[in-house]
MISE-977997 format. One record per residue: x, y, z of N, C-alpha, C in turn; residue in one letter. Coordinates in steps of 0.1 Angstrom, whole numbers, plus 2048, in hexadecimal, padded with zeros to 3 digits. Last residue first. Layout:
# residues N
XYZXYZXYZA
...
This chain:
# residues 234
7BC8118DF7BD8188D27B18158C9L
7B57FF8F27B380D8F57B28158E8F
7C07E78E87B17E98E97AD7F78EBD
7DB7EE8EB7D67EB8DD7C67ED8DER
7DD7F09067E07FC8FE7DA7FA8F0V
7D77D590D7CF7E09127D07EC90AN
7EC7C89017DF7C58FD7D57D0901K
8027D29108017D49027F37D28FDL
7FB7C892A7FC7D79277FB7DA918L
7FE7AD9267F17B29287F07C1926Q
81A7AC9238117A89178037AE919V
8217B493D8257BC93281C7B9926Y
81679F94C8117AD94E8157B6942N
82778B94481978A942812797943S
83F79494E83D79394082F79293CH
83B79296A83E7A096483B79F955E
83877796C82C78096F82E78D969V
85276E96584676A95D83A77395FS
86077A97A86377E96C85877A963S
85576D99085377B98F856780981S
85F75298B85075698B84E765989W
87B75498C87474F980866754980E
87E75E9A788576499C87D76198FF
87174C9B786C7599B68727619AAL
8817359B38737359AF86E7439ADA
89A73D9BE89973A9B088B73A9AAS
8927429D989874C9D18977499C2S
8897299E28807349E188573F9D8F
8A271C9E08967179D888C7229D6E
8B172A9F38B572A9E58AA7269DCA
89A737A0B8A7734A078A97339F8G
884739A1C887745A13896743A0EL
87A729A30877726A2287A731A18G
884730A48876734A46872732A37R
89E729A47895721A50887724A4ER
8A873EA388A7731A3289E728A3AH
8A8753A4A89F754A3F89D746A39L
8BC74AA5B8AF74EA608A574EA55Y
8D2749A4A8CD73CA4F8BF73EA55S
8D6764A468D275CA3A8CC74EA3FE
8DD76BA608D0771A5A8CC768A4EF
8F575EA628EA75AA6B8DC760A66E
90576AA4F90275CA4E8F6758A56E
905784A5A900782A4D8FC773A4BI
912780A72905784A728FE782A65L
92C779A6892476FA70915773A70T
934791A5D931785A5492977AA5BY
9237AFA6792D7A4A6A92A798A62D
9167C4A4C9157BCA599217B3A5BL
9177CFA349207D4A3E91F7CDA4BN
9027C4A259107C0A2291A7C5A2CG
8EC7D2A2E8EE7C4A328FC7BFA30F
8E97F1A3C8EE7EAA318F27DBA35D
8CC7F8A4F8DA7F7A4E8DE7EEA42T
8B380FA598B7804A508C6804A4FT
89A818A708A8819A6D8AB80CA64F
879822A66882818A6C89081AA67A
866830A5886E837A6387882EA69D
85A81FA47863829A4186B831A4CL
84A810A5885780AA53860814A4DR
83D81EA7583D81EA6684B819A61N
83580AA9183E813A8A83D813A7BQ
8277F6A9C820803A9B82980DA94G
8437E6AA98357E5AA782F7F3AA6P
8617EFA9685A7EDAA284B7ECAA0A
8747E0A7E8697E9A808627E6A8CV
8957DEA7388C7D9A7D8817E4A7FY
8A57D5A548A07DFA5D8967D8A68A
8BE7D2A3B8B67CCA458B17D6A4FV
8C87D0A188C57D7A258BD7CFA2EE
8CD7BDA058D47C9A048D37D1A12S
8D279B9FE8CB7A5A078D47B2A07I
8CC78B9DF8D57909E98CE79A9F2V
8C076D9D08BF77A9D48CA77E9DEY
8C975B9B48CA75B9C38CA7699C8Q
8CB75B9998BE75899F8BE7579AED
8E675F9938DD76A9918CF768997I
8FF7559A98F57519A08EB75C99FN
9207639AB9127629B190875E9A6Q
9387699A093575B9A49277599A9E
93A78499C93977B99093576D994E
9257979B39327929AE9307889A3N
90C7A09B59167A79BC9247A39B9S
8F07A49A08FC79D9A39067A59AAM
8D07A99AD8DB7B09A68E87A89AAH
8B87A29B88C07979B18CC79D9A9Y
8B07AC9DA8B07AE9CB8B97A29C5N
8A07B89F88A77AE9F08A77B29E1C
89E7C2A1989D7C7A0C8A67BEA03S
88D7B5A348987B3A2C8967B8A1EF
8817BDA548807C0A4588D7BDA3EL
86F7B1A6F87C7B1A6887A7B3A59L
8597BFA8685B7B9A7986A7BBA76S
84A7B7AA784E7C1A9C8517B9A8FG
8427A5AB984D7AEABD8517B8AB2Q
82F795AAC82A79FAB68357A9ABAS
83C795A8B83678EA96833799AA0K
847792A6984079AA7383B790A7ET
85C798A4F85978EA59854795A66I
85E7A0A2F8597A5A3B85579AA44D
8737A6A1586E79BA1D86B7A1A2BI
86F7B79F68717B8A0486B7ACA0BT
8817B99D68767B69DF87A7B79EEF
8877BC9B488B7C09C287F7BE9CAS
88C7A59998847AD9A288B7B19AFP
8977A597A89D7A39878947AB991L
88A79295F88B79E96688F79C974Y
88E78793D88D78494B890791953Q
88277D91D886787927884783935P
89276190D88676791288A77291CP
8A87628F18A776190089B768905T
8A87668D78A175B8DB8A075A8EAE
8B977C8D38AC77D8CE8A37728D3E
8D27758DE8CA77F8E58BC77F8E0P
8E675E8E18DA75E8D88D07688DFD
8FD7658EF8FE75B8E48F275C8DBE
8F77779038FF77C8F78FF7728ECE
8D67789108E277090D8EA775901S
8CB79891C8CA78B9168D7784913P
8CC7A593D8D17A69308D0798929A
8AE7A994F8BA7A294E8BF7A2940L
89F7C795A8A07BD9508AD7B794FE
8937CC97A89E7D097189F7C4967T
8767DA98987E7CE9858877D397AM
85F7E799486D7EA9998757DE996N
8477E098C84C7EC98685A7EF98AN
8407CC99D8447C898F8497D4987L
84B7C99BD8447D29B48497CF9A5D
8467B39D984D7B89CE8447C09C4L
8497A59F88427AF9F184B7B49E5E
84178BA0C84B78FA028447989F9V
83C785A2E83778BA2284278EA19A
833770A4883E773A3F837779A32I
82B771A6A826773A5C831778A53K
830757A82835763A7B82D765A6EE
827740A8D82374CA93828759A8CG
83572EA7B83772DA8983373BA90Q
82E73FA60839737A6483A738A73F
819746A4481B746A5282673CA55Q
81C75CA2781A74FA2D81D750A3CK
81876EA0881876DA1781775FA1BT
8227859F08217779F3821776A02L
81679F9DD81A79C9EA81778D9ECV
81C7B69C381A7A89C781F7A69D5I
8127D19AE8177CD9BC8137BE9BFS
8067DB9988147D699781A7D09A4A
7E67D19A17EE7D99987FC7D3996G
7EA7BC9B97E37C89B77EB7D19AEQ
7E979B9C37EF7A49B97E57B09B7M
7F37849DC7E978E9D77F17979CDT
7F87629E67FC76F9E07F17779DBY
80574A9FD7FA7509F67FF75D9F0N
81E7309FD81A73E9FE80C7419F8F
8237179F781F719A0581B728A07E
82D7179DD81F7139DF81A7169EDS
84571C9D283F7279D98307249DDL
84D7059C685670A9D08507169D8E
8397029B28396FA9BE8416FF9C9G
82F7249A78357179A683570F9B3P
8107359A481C7339AC8217259A9L
807744986804739990811736997T
80375997280875B97F803750989P
80D74895480374E95C80874F96AS
82D75094482374794981874F951S
83875E92583775F93382C756938G
83475A90A84275890F84275891EA
81B75F90381E75190582C74F90BG
82377B8EF8187748F681C7658F7D
8367878DF8397858ED82F77C8F5E
82D7888C583B7838C883C77F8D6H
8137928C88157858C182377F8C5Q
81A7AB8D28127A28DA8147938D5I
8277B68BD82F7B48C98277AA8D2E
8137B88AA81F7B08A78267AD8B4N
8017C98B87FD7BC8B48097B38B1S
8117E18B880D7DA8C48097CC8C2L
8127E689C81E7E38A481B7DC8B1A
7F77EB8977FE7E089180A7DC898S
7F38028A77EB7F68AA7F27EA8A4V
8048148998078108A78008038ABL
7F781588180581088180980C88FA
7DF8218887DF8138847ED80D884S
7E083C88D7E28338997E3824894D
7D88478757E584987A7E983F885Q
7BD83F8747C683B86A7D583C86ES
7B384C88B7B483D88B7BD838880F
7B68668837BE86188E7BF85288EF
7A286686F7B086A86C7B9864876R
78B86087E79085787379E85A86FR
78987688E78B86989479085F88AS
78488B87C79188B88379387D889S
77588285D77488586B781883872P
78189283F78088684777E88A856L
7868AA8337788A683477689983CA
7A18AC83479A8B583D78B8B083EA
7A789A8207AB89782E7A389F838T
79D8A780A79789B80E79B89781CL
7998CB80E7A18BF80B7998B3810S
77F8E08007868DA80C78D8CE807P
7858F87E677F8EB7EA7868E57F6A
79490E7E17879107E87829037EDL
7A89057D27AC9097E079F90B7E8L
79C8FF7BB7A28F47C27A58F87D0T
7949187B178A90F7B77909047BFP
7AB9327B97A89267B279E91E7B9S
7A39547B97A69487C27A293C7BAV
79B9697AB7A99697AE7AD95D7B6G
7809657A77849707B079296F7B4G
78A94779E77D94E7A17819587ABV
79E93C78279C94079078F947792T
7A091E76E79E92D77079B92F77FP
7B990676B7AC9097707AB918773T
7D39037637C99047597BB90875ET
7E59017797E990976E7DD90C764R
7D88F078B7DB8FD78F7DE907784Q
7D88D977B7CB8DF77E7CE8EE783L
7F38D277B7ED8D676F7E08DD771T
7F88CC7967FF8D87907F88DC783S
7E88B67997E58C27A17EB8CE79BG
7F58A47887E88A87857E48B578DV
80E8A379680D8A87887FF8AC785M
8068987AF80C8A57AF80B8AB7A1R
7FC87F7A77F38887AD7F98967ADC
81487479D80987679480088079AV
8248727B582887B7AA81D87E7A0P
81385F7C481586D7C981A8767BER
8128457BB80784E7B780A85D7BBL
8278397C78278397B981D8447B4A
82183B7E282D8427DD82D8437CEA
80B82A7E380A8397E68168417E1R
8178127DD80D8187D480B8277D7L
82780F7F482D8107E78238167DDA
81480D80881C81880882381A7FBS
8087F480080080080080980D800M
């Protein structure tokens, strides 16, 4: 269609030029200038729709390419002991452990895309590195662990989370007011004991790998749904 338009454009210009030279004027003004253009005669909604069709087509192509690459937000077996709620881009996984309430809170809008494989970047499915908070609450207050999957050294597995900060929140205290310390600056023995503390509550290596894969799939599903919503909006 674009090639046809390109071929017709010189012909239209030549005919227009001929009409301007041969058509008499009315009161010094050419009748061709008095007639409204075809584009102006079209309703504005139809003109905009024609212009937006390219965007709709691009969205449809992207949906076709990406749809099915991510799984539905069903918890894998390693996370089956958790319940989860999803409100917009916010996800909270919760479970009980010996009188404690454990909540894992993550935001799909706060994820970093993992660089694709250098060997075959086109075929590597997108994966995202979530940042999240582990909140362990009981009557004495809460322990908060700020976590992410950003690699701290070359030997670290990318699907094993690291703790960046730890905080204690007193009962009734706003967590934003709590003092937070850098986890990496703690004594090494404390670091090991905190990691064992989390492992005993089912927040160790298996949990880490499962959360990494699941959150990436959920993020991708939401991305595809966003594309569909925008396409339907147009």
